[in-house]
N, C-alpha and C positions, 0 to 999 in steps of 0.2 A: 418401753423405750427401744427405739430402733438402733441398729448398729452404728449408723453414721453419727447419731446424737451421742451415743456412749463414747465413741472414738474421739469426738470433738471435746467432750468434757475431760476425758483422760489426758489429752494433749494439753489442755489448759492447766490441769493440775501439775503436770510435769514442768510447764513453763513457770508457774508460780513458785514451785519448789526451787527451781534453778535460780530464779530471781532472788529469793531470800538468801540462797547460798552465795551467789556471786556478788550481789549488790547490797547485801545486808551489812550492818556496821561491823568493822573489824575490832579486834581487841584493843588496839591503840586508840581508836576513836571512842570506844566505850569508856576507857580510862580517862580520856580527855574530857568527855562529857560529865563523868562523875566528879572530876576535879572542879569543873565549872559550877556544878550544883553545890559542892561543898563551899566554894568561894562565896556564892550568893548567900548561903546559910550563915557563914561567918560575918558577912556584911550586915545581915539583918540583926545578928546578935549584937554587933558593935553599935548599931543604930539604936537598938532598944536600951543599951547601956549608956547612951548619950555620947558616944564617940563617933566622930565623922571619919569615914575611911578616906585615904588620900586619893585625890583626883588626878587623873592623867591629863596632860596638856595636849589638846587635840588641835591647837591653832595651826601648827605646821602641817598637820595632815590635811586640814581643811583647805589651806591655801596652796598646797602642792598636791593636786590630784594625780593619781597614777595615769600615765599616758602610754598608749601602745607605741612601742619603738618604731613600728612601721609607719605610724601616722606622722612621727617626727620627720620622716624622710619623704613624706608625701607633699601635696600642695599646701603652701603656707605652713609647713611643719614648724618653722622657727617661731611662729606666732600663735601656736596652739596653747602653750602654757605661759604662765606669768603670774604676777601678783597685782591685783587691782589697786590702782592709785588714781587720784584726781589732779587735774590741772585747772587753775582758776583763771577765768577771763572776767574782767570787771571794768565798768565805767560808771558814770553818774546815775545811769538808769537801771542797769542790770548787773546781777552777780550770777555768773554761769560756771557750773562745775562740769568739766570734761573728763570722762572716764577713759582710761587707756584700754579697758575691755570694751571692744566694739568701736573705740575711737569716737564715741557718741557724746552728745550733751545729756548728762545724767540728771541734772536739775537746773531750774531757772528761778531766781528770785527777782521780782519786780521791786526795785528800790523805791522808797518814798510811799509805798502802799502797804496797808496792813489788812489782815483778815478782820472779820467782825469781832473776833475774840482778842484782837490786838496783837496777834503774832505776825512775824514776817510773811509776806505773801509769796508762797512757793507755787508755781504753776503745776509742776509735776516733779516727782522724785521717786527713787527706789527702783527695784528690779522690774517693776511692772512697766517701766518705760523702756522700750526697745527700739533701736534704730539701726538699720544696716542694709547692705546689698546682698542679694543672693546670686552667686556666680556658679556657672558650670565650668569648673577649671580642671583640666586634665581628666575628664571623665568622672569627677567627683563634685557633688553639690556643696558649695562653701557658703556659709552665712557669716558675713563679717562681724555681726553682732557678738559672735563667739570668739573672735580673734583678739589677741593682745597687740595693741598698736604701740609704737614708740613715739612719745611726744617730744616736740621741739618748740620752745616758746621764744619768740623774738618780739619785744614790745608787747603790743596787744594782738598779736597774731600767733596762733598755735597750729602747728602741723602735726598730724597724726599719721604714722606710716606703718603698714603691715607688709613685711617683705615676703615675696613669693620665692625669690631667688636673686641671683646677681643681676642688678639693674632691672628688676621686675618687682613691682609693688602696687598696692592700693594706697592712695593718699587722700586724706581729708584736710582741708585748710580752712580754719575758722578765723575770721577777722572782725573785730569789734571796734568801731569808730567811737570817738569821744561824743558823749551826750546823744547817743543814738539808741533806738530800740531795735535796730536791724543788725543781724549778724551775717556777714558775708560767709558763704559756704561753697567751696569748690571741691569737686571730686576729680581726682586724676588717676587714671588707669595707665600705668607706664610699663611697657615691655611685655604686655600680656596678650598681644594680638594673635599669637600662635597657641595660646593656652585656653582662652575663653571661647566656648562654643556658643553658637546662636547669634541672632541679630538684636536681641533685647536683653537688658539687665533689669532685674526687679529691685525696686527700692521699697522697703517696708518700714513703717513707723507705727508703733503701738504705744498707747499711754492711757492712764487713768487720771482723770481730772479730780482734784481734791476740792472739798467744800471750802469756799471762801466767805460766803455770805451767811446771814442769820438764818434764812429759810432755805433748806435743802429743796423743798418743793418748788420754790421760786427759781432756783438755779436749774432744776430739771426743765422748767417751763421755757427758759430762754437759752438753753445750751443745745448745740447741734453742730455736726461737721458741715462746713460750707465749702464750696468749690466754684471755680470759674473756668469755662472754656476760653481759649485764646480769642475766638471770634464770637463769644456768647455772653450771656448775662450771668449774674451771680445766683446760685441756687443752694439749697441745703437739704439734708435728710430730715427725717421726722424728729420732733422734739419730745414726743410722748411715748414712743415705743421702739423696740429693737428693729433695725432695718439695715439692709445691705443693698448697695446700688452699684451697678457696673457703669463706668464712665467711658463710653466708646463713641461719642458723637463728634469727636475731633480732639485736637491737642488741648491738654489741660494746663492752664496758666498757673493756677495755685490751688491749694486746698488748705483748710484751716480747721484746727481743733478749737472751736469757739465755745467759750464759757459765757456766763451772763455778762460780766463786765470786763473780761480779759480773754485774750486769744493767743494761740501759738500757730503761726502760719508758715508754710514752706512755699516759696515762690520759685518756679523754674523759669529762668529768663527765656529759654528756647522752647519751653513747654514739655510736658510729659506726653508720650505717645498715646497712652490710654491708662486705665487703672480702675480701681474700685475703692469704695469707702464703706465703712461699717460702723454702726453705733449700737451699743448695748447699755441698758440701765442696770448697773450693779446693785446688789443687795447689801453690801457691806456698809456699815456706818461711815459717814464722812467722805464717801465717794460719789461723785456726780454722774459721770458718764465714762464708759470705756469706748475709745476710738481706735480704729484700725484702718490704715491706709496702705494700699499696695499700688505702686505706680511703675510703669514701664519706661525705661530710658533706652533710646536707640543706641546700638553698638555697631560701629562701622569697621572694627578691627584695625584701627590706626595704632601706630607705635606709641602715641601719647593721646589717649582719649580723655577729653576734659568736659566737665559739665559745670556750668556756672549757675549758682542758686543763691538764695538768701532767706534767712529766717526773720520773722517779726515776732517779738515777744513783748506784749504790753497791754495797755488798756483798750477798751472798745469805745473810747471817746470819739465821737463822729469826726471832729476836726483832726485828731491825731491819726486816725485811720486814713483819712483823705490825703494827708500829707505824705503817706507812704506810696501812693499811686496804686495802680492795678485795680481800682474800684473796691478796695478793701473796706471802705466805709459802708458799702451795701450789706455788710454783715449786721449792721444795726437795724433791727426790725422796726421800721416806722409805720407798719401797717400795710393793708392791701390797697389796691387802686380804688379810689383816688386819694385815700388817706395819706399814703406815703408822700405824695406830691404836696399835699397841704402841709404836712409836718416839715418836709425838707425845704420848701421854698417860701413858706409863710411863718409857721410857728418857730422853727429853729432860728432863722435870722433875727426875729424879734427877740427871742430868748437870749441869743448871743449879744445883741445890742444892749439889753438891760443888764447882762452879766458884766459888761465893761465898766459899769458904775461901782462895782465892788460891793453891792448890797448883799444882805442875807438872802438866801434862796427862798425863804418864806415870803419875804417882801417882793422878790422878783415874781413869784407865782401870783401874788396878789395883784401887782401892776399888770401882769400879762392877762389875768382874768378880766380886769377892768377894761383894758384895751379891746379885748374880744367882745365884751358885752356892749361897749360903745359902737363897735363896728356892726354888730347885729341888732342894734336898737331899732332901726326901721322895720325889720322883719318882726321883732317882738311887738311893736306898736300895731302893725297890721294884724297880727295874730290875735291880740287882745281885742281890737276893734271888731273883728269878725265874730269872735265869741260873744261880745256884747250885743251885737245885732241879733245873733241867734237867741240870746237870752230875752231880748225885747219881743221877739216873734213867738216865743214859747206859748203865751196865752192863746194866740190865734191858732197855733198848731194843735193845742189841746182841744180847741173848739172843732177843728176839722176832724180830729180823731174821734171825738164824741159823736159828731154828725154822721160820719161815714160808717163807723163801727170798727172795733178791733179785729173782727173776723174777716176783714177785707184789706189786708196790708198793702196789696198792689195798688188799689185805688187811693189808699191813704198816701202812699209815696208819690203818686201822680199829682194829688192835690197839693202836697208839700212843694213839689217842683214848681207848680203854678204860682204858689205863694212866694217862693224864693224869687221867681222871675219878676213878679209885680213889684216886690219890695226892693229889688236890685241887690239881693244878698247872695253871696256865693257860699254854699254850705261847706265847701272845702277850704274856704278862706282862712279858717283858724288852723287847719292842719298843714297847709302848704308851706307857710313860713317856718313852722316847726320842723318839717321835713328838710327844708333847705339848710337849717342850722345843724341838723343831725350829723353830717360828715365832720364838722368841726368838733362837735362834742365827742364823737367816736375817735377822732384823730388823737386826742389827748389820752385816750385809753391805751394807745401804743407808745405815745411820746414819753410820758413820765416814767413808766417802768423800765424803759431802755435808755434813760438819760443818765450817763455816767456822772455828770456834774453833781447829781443829788447824793451820790454815794458818800456816806459818812457825814453829811451835812445835817445839823440839828436846827430845830425851830420849836420854841415853846417847850412842851413836854416831849416832843418827838425827837429822839436821839439820832435817828437816821431816816431821812425823807425817802430813801430808796427802798425801804422795807417797812413792814407794818409796825405800829406802836402797840405794845402790850399793856392795855389798861387793866385787864384781868387775865391772869395766866391760870388756867384750870389745872394743869398737870396731867390731864387726860383728854382724850378725844371726845368732843361733843358732836353728835350728828348735825350736819349742815353748817356748823360754825367752825369747828376745829378745836385746837387746844388752847385758844386764847380769844380775847375780845378786844378789838381795836376801838379806842375812844373816838378817833377821828372818823372811823367808819360808822360808828353809832350816831355821831353828830350829823354826818352826811345823810344817813337814813331818816333821822327825825326831821331834818330840814326838807327832805323830799316829800315826806308824808304831809307836812304843813303846806308845802307848795301844791300838792294834789288836792288838799281840802279847799284852798282858795281858788284853784282853777275850776273845781266843781261849782263853786259859788258864782264864778264869772260866767261859765258856760251854761249853768242851769241844768247840768247832767242829772238824770234820775235813773231809777231802776238799777240794772246790773252795771251800766256804764259808770254809775256813781262809785261803785266799789272796786271795779277792775283796776283803777289807778292806784289803789292801795296795795295791790299784790306785788307789783314790780319793785317798789323800794325794799320790801321784805326779802325778795329774791336777791337783790343787790347786796343786802347785808351779808348773806351767806357767801356770795361770790367774791365780793371785794374786801372781806374781812382779812384775807391774807395778802392783799395787794399793797403796794407802797403807800405810805402815809401821805406822800406828796400828791398822789393821784386823788385820794379821798379828800384831801385838803382843797384841791382845785374844785372838785364837784360840790363841796360844802360852800365855798365862796361863790360859785356860779349860782347855786340855789338862793343864797342871800341876796345877791345882786339882781337876780330875776324877780325876786319878791319886791325889792325896792323899786325896780322899774315898773312893775305892775301897779304898785301903790301910787307912784307918781302919775302913771297913765290914767288910772281910775279917777284921780283928782281932776285930770284934764278932760276926760270923756264924760258927757252928760247923757244919761239914758233918755231923758225927755227929748233932747234934741235929736238923738238917734231915732226915737219913735216918730217924731214929727217928720224927719227926713224920709223914713220908710213910708209913712202915709202919703207924702207928696209923690213918691215914686209910684205908689199904687194908683194914685189918682190920674196919672198920665195915660191917656188913651193911646198915645203914640207908641208906648212901650209894648202894648198888646199887638200892634201891627208890625213891630220890628221883626225883621226876618230872623228866623231861628238858624242856629248853626247846624251843621250836618250831624254833629254828635247829639245835640238837643233833639233834633228831628227823629233820629233813630231811637233815642231813649223814649220819646213820647209814643212812637209807633209800637215799641216793645210793651210799654205799659198798657196801651190800648188793646193789643193782641191778648195780653194776659187777662185783661178784664173781660173781653169777649169770650175767651175760652172758659172762664169761670162761669159766665152766664149760661 
C-alpha cells in the first residue's frame, strides 16, 4: 500500500468518526425514539387484548397544510391556502360541480342519461381532472389549478376569482343557459399587465374518462381526442395506442375529449395559437382513456385581457352535435371516403325519416334494410343472371379443359375467353354488381356502432342494440371469440354460410373456390361477436332478404332459355367479325405470346 492510498484511507476514517460524533443521535432523540417504540408496543398489547386505542383527528391537519410565510407574501399569496368546496350549476341537461380549488369544473353529470349499469352518467370526476392556466408571474411559475378561488354565484352564472393583489386578479366566469349543453366560459386577467411575463399563456386540461358502456373494449375502439383548426378539417389522434401530437399548423378552433357516445369539448371563439394533445390507455379498471391538452393563448399585456370560450358537455348524437356548430358532428365516425358520404347523405337522412314515426328501432332497421335491398335489386338481378350464364356454360368449359389439358392453363384461359365472347357472357358480370353494392354494405359497419339513437334501445332478447347481446357468458376468455357468445352474431354467421352454399349452387363453383366462401363467415363470427347487436341484426336481415330475392329471381330465370340464348349468340358470325376492344386485343396478344413462349 503506497503512502497516498494510506493517507486517503486515514482521512476517510477521521471523517466517518467525526460524522458519528457530530451527526449521530443525541440523548434526547434516543429517549424520544425509545418512547415511540414503547408506545407502539403498548398499542399492540391493547389490540391483542381487544381494546382499540384512541384515534387522533387528522381532518384539520389535512385541510390546513403548513404554508411557508414567504409564499403568503408572494404572487397570489392570499389564494395559496383554503378549504376545498363546490358550487353547483344546473339546468335541465347538465349538473356541474365547480371547485374553488383551481376554479375549475370538477365533475359533469349528463342528466337524462344513465350508464349501462343504471348509474348517473358522470363524464369525469375526482382529482384526476385538472384544469388551469400556467403563468409566469413576478418571476415565479404559477399554476392556477393549485390556487383557491373565491366563488360568486348570480342566477346561473358563477364567477371564480383568485386575487393577486389590489385590483389584480385571475377570473373565470361560467354561464349555463336553460336547456343547453353548452357552458359559457370567459377568462379575465385584470391588472396583471406588469406582472405576467411573455406573450403566451398556457392552458392545460387533463382528465380520465370513466367507463359508461357495457364493453370497455368497445369504448376504447371509438374514443379519441379530436381537434379542428380554424381553417381546417376535423381530425383525431389514435384510438388504439398512446400518442402525442403537436398542433402547430394554424389556430386551433376547438379540441374534444371524445368518448364513444359522449364528449367534453372546449371551443375557443378566437382560436388557440398552437398546442398539443396526448392520449394514453390506462390500465386501471373502469377507466377508458387519459387525455391531456396543452394550448397556448396570446397575451398582449392589456390591463384587462379577456378570452371568450365555451364548453360542450353532452351526447355524440349527430344532430345534437351539428346544432352546436363548429363542425362538432364530424366527431361521429361515419367511415372513410366514400363511406362517410353514403352514411351522411343517404343512410342517415333515411334513418331520421323513419325515426319520425316513433317505431321501435328493431322495426326501423328492418324497414331500412328492405329499402336498401329494393334499391339494389337491379344489381342483384344482374349478378344472379351472370352467375346463371356461367353455370350453363360450365359443361362446355369442362370440355375445353379436357381437350386442351390442365398442363396448359394459358391456352385454357384463351379458349375460355373465346367461348365467353361467342356466348356474349361477361365473366366479371357476377362480381361487378356485388362490388358496386360493397360500399353500402361497408357503410353500415360504421353507421350502427356510432349511432347514438340505438343506445339503451331493446328489441326481442337484445337489451341494448348499441352493444353485443350475451347469449352465453363464459366467464373467461376464449381465443378468437372472447368471454361471451352473441346469439345475433351466431344467427348472422349461420345465414351467411347458407347464403354461401346457395351461391355455390348458382355459380357452379368447384374446387378451392367452393370452400373459400365458407372461411369468411367464420372469421366474421370472431370479429363481430363483440360488435353491436344492431349491426349483426342488420347483416342477418340482409342475408335473409338476399336469399329471398335470389329465390324469386331463380323462379323467374329459366336455364333452358339462357342456354338457347347463348347458342344463338354463338351462331352469329357477325360476332366473330366484331371489332375487339383495345383491352381485349391486348389480352389476346398476351395469351398468344405466353403460348408461343411455352412452345
